C-alpha positions in Angstrom: 35.0 6.4 29.9 35.9 8.8 32.8 35.5 11.8 30.6 32.1 10.6 29.4 30.9 10.0 32.9 32.1 13.4 34.0 30.5 15.2 31.1 27.2 13.4 31.7 27.3 14.5 35.4 28.1 18.0 34.4 25.2 18.1 32.0 22.8 16.7 34.6 23.9 19.4 37.1 23.3 22.1 34.5 19.8 20.7 33.8 19.1 20.6 37.6 20.2 24.2 38.1 18.6 25.7 35.0 15.4 23.7 34.8 14.4 21.4 37.7 15.5 23.7 40.5 13.7 26.8 39.2 10.7 28.2 41.0 8.3 27.6 38.1 9.2 24.0 37.5 6.6 22.7 39.9 3.8 24.5 38.0 5.2 23.3 34.7 5.3 19.7 36.0 1.7 20.0 37.2 0.5 21.5 33.9 2.4 19.3 31.4 3.5 16.2 33.2 0.6 15.1 35.4 0.5 11.3 35.6 -3.1 11.1 36.6 -4.2 13.2 33.6 -1.9 11.2 31.3 -3.4 7.9 32.3 -7.0 9.2 32.1 -6.5 10.7 28.6 -4.4 7.9 27.1 -7.3 5.6 25.8 -8.9 8.4 23.8 -5.6 9.6 22.4 -4.5 6.1 21.5 -7.7 5.6 19.5 -6.9 8.8 17.6 -3.4 7.7 17.1 -4.6 4.6 15.4 -6.3 6.9 12.9 -2.9 8.6 12.3 -1.3 5.2 11.7 -4.0 4.3 9.2 -3.4 7.5 7.2 0.3 6.9 7.4 0.1 3.3 6.2 -2.1 4.3 3.2 0.1 7.3 2.4 3.3 5.3 2.3 1.8 3.3 -0.6 0.2 6.2 -2.5 3.2 8.5 -2.1 5.7 5.8 -3.2 3.6 4.9 -6.3 3.0 8.6 -7.3 6.6 9.6 -6.7 7.9 6.8 -8.8 5.7 7.7 -11.7 6.7 11.4 -11.4 10.4 10.6 -11.2 10.3 8.4 -14.3 8.4 11.0 -16.2 10.9 13.6 -15.1 13.8 11.5 -16.5 12.3 10.7 -19.9 14.8 11.5 -22.6 14.2 13.4 -25.9 12.7 16.7 -26.9 9.3 15.1 -27.5 8.9 14.7 -23.7 9.8 18.3 -22.9 6.2 19.2 -22.0 5.9 16.2 -19.7 9.2 17.1 -17.9 8.1 20.7 -17.6 4.7 19.8 -16.0 6.3 17.4 -13.6 9.0 20.0 -12.7 6.4 22.6 -12.1 4.4 20.2 -9.9 7.4 19.4 -7.7 8.4 23.0 -7.5 4.9 24.1 -6.3 4.3 21.4 -3.8 7.8 21.5 -2.3 7.5 25.2 -1.8 3.9 25.2 -0.5 3.5 24.7 3.2 1.8 21.4 4.0 -0.9 23.0 6.2 -2.0 25.2 3.2 -2.3 22.0 1.1 -4.4 20.5 3.8 -6.8 23.5 3.8 -7.0 23.5 0.0 -7.7 19.8 -0.2 -9.8 19.5 3.0 -12.1 22.4 2.2 -11.6 22.9 -1.6 -12.3 19.4 -2.9 -15.6 18.8 -0.8 -16.8 22.3 -2.0 -15.9 21.5 -5.6 -17.6 18.1 -5.6 -20.5 19.4 -3.3 -20.3 16.3 -1.1 -18.9 15.2 2.2 -15.6 13.3 2.0 -14.1 11.3 5.0 -11.2 13.1 6.6 -9.0 10.0 6.2 -9.4 10.3 2.4 -8.7 14.0 2.4 -5.7 13.5 4.7 -4.2 10.8 2.5 -4.8 13.0 -0.6 -3.0 16.0 1.0 -0.1 13.9 2.2 0.2 12.2 -1.2 0.2 15.5 -3.1 2.8 17.1 -0.9 5.2 14.2 -0.2 5.1 12.7 -3.7 6.9 15.9 -4.8 9.7 15.5 -2.3 10.1 11.7 -2.8 9.9 12.1 -6.6 13.0 14.4 -6.5 14.8 12.0 -4.3 14.1 9.1 -6.7 15.0 11.2 -9.7 18.4 12.0 -8.1 19.0 8.4 -7.5 18.1 7.4 -11.1 20.4 10.1 -12.5 23.2 9.1 -10.1 23.4 5.7 -11.9 26.3 5.9 -14.4 25.1 6.0 -18.0 27.3 3.1 -18.8 24.9 0.9 -16.9 22.1 1.8 -19.3 24.3 1.4 -22.3 25.4 -2.1 -21.1 21.8 -3.1 -20.5 20.7 -1.9 -24.0 23.7 -3.7 -25.5 22.4 -6.9 -23.9 19.1 -6.4 -25.7 17.0 -5.0 -22.8 14.3 -2.5 -23.6 13.8 0.8 -21.8 11.4 -0.6 -19.2 13.5 -3.7 -18.6 16.6 -1.5 -18.2 14.8 0.7 -15.7 13.4 -2.2 -13.7 16.3 -4.6 -13.6 19.4 -2.3 -13.8 18.7 1.4 -12.9 16.1 1.3 -10.2 17.8 -1.4 -8.0 21.0 0.6 -8.0 19.2 3.9 -7.4 17.1 2.6 -4.5 20.3 1.5 -2.6 21.6 5.0 -2.9 18.5 6.9 -1.9 17.2 4.7 0.9 18.6 7.0 3.7 16.9 10.2 2.3 13.7 8.2 1.7 13.7 7.1 5.3 14.1 10.7 6.4 11.1 11.8 4.3 9.2 8.9 5.9 10.1 10.3 9.4 8.9 13.7 8.3 5.7 12.2 7.0 5.1 10.5 10.3 5.0 13.8 12.0 2.9 15.6 9.5 0.0 13.1 9.6 -0.7 14.7 13.0 -1.9 17.8 11.1 -5.0 16.1 9.7 -6.7 17.2 12.9 -7.5 20.5 11.2 -9.7 18.6 8.8 -12.0 17.5 11.7 -10.5 14.0 12.1 -10.5 12.7 15.6 -6.8 11.8 15.5 -4.3 11.9 18.4 -3.8 15.7 18.3 -7.6 16.4 18.2 -8.2 13.9 21.0 -5.4 15.6 23.0 -7.1 18.9 22.4 -10.4 17.6 23.6 -8.9 16.0 26.7 -7.0 19.3 27.4 -10.2 21.3 27.3 -11.8 18.9 29.8 -9.0 18.6 32.2 -7.6 22.2 31.9 -4.2 20.6 31.7 -1.7 20.3 28.8 -0.5 16.8 29.6 -2.6 15.2 26.9 -0.5 17.0 24.3 2.6 15.6 25.8 1.1 12.1 25.7 0.3 12.6 22.0 3.8 13.9 21.3 5.4 10.9 23.1 3.4 8.5 20.9 4.7 10.2 17.7 8.2 10.1 19.1 7.9 6.4 19.8 6.7 5.9 16.3 9.7 7.8 14.8 12.5 6.4 16.9 12.7 2.9 15.3 12.8 4.5 11.8 15.5 6.9 12.9 17.6 4.1 14.3 17.2 2.0 11.2 18.1 5.0 9.1 21.3 5.6 11.1 22.2 1.9 11.0 21.7 1.7 7.2 23.6 4.9 6.5 26.5 3.7 8.6 26.4 0.3 6.8 26.5 2.0 3.4 29.4 4.2 4.5 31.4 1.3 5.7 30.6 -0.6 2.5 31.7 2.2 0.3 34.9 2.9 2.2 36.0 -0.7 2.5 37.8 -0.5 -0.8 39.7 2.7 0.1 41.3 1.2 3.3 44.8 0.1 2.6 
């Protein structure tokens, strides 16, 4: 306890000397942490943040559904399904390697041009998030499916269960328990990336902060938007840590003598 208090005080002293006590800190505080600007810009940023939450809520469903289909197609057995597996593998390779902001540009400006009609930014944002994150999540689900021991499948088939029943009742429940922590990490990453839909013209939290910054000549609105995204991520991060620790204790219980 004493060591923890001493190290905390030492860290606080270092922060004070290297940051708070520097000549430029007053100007930084005025430009980035002005309370009056934060209060004035908060309503508009909050309205934009609700748009980010809407895109996130829809994307969670669409990404989960698309990723599950991709993972199942990737794990199909037999030579006859080789073209399907190859196409899905190519899809996941491309969109895991392609920067998300490029996908946003391609979707946001390519699809409306292709269809020659105006599409709401929310639809375009959800589409871009789904295309990108379904590739990441599909690989996580595929790894979970393949981590289930083959004897589980054989036992289920011996009991008379078909392929779909085996997948739904035996394989997926075991796989989901194993992959929940990495799935939560992907969800945290997705929470941040929905803020990039501002480049599509959506008046989300980031675009609202940009507008407020141009009016106030102050960068505090960006800090306000950042804090909202942090507050959104913290509960998920804590739940992820709790669940990971719970799984670790559960798996190590049998090894303690």
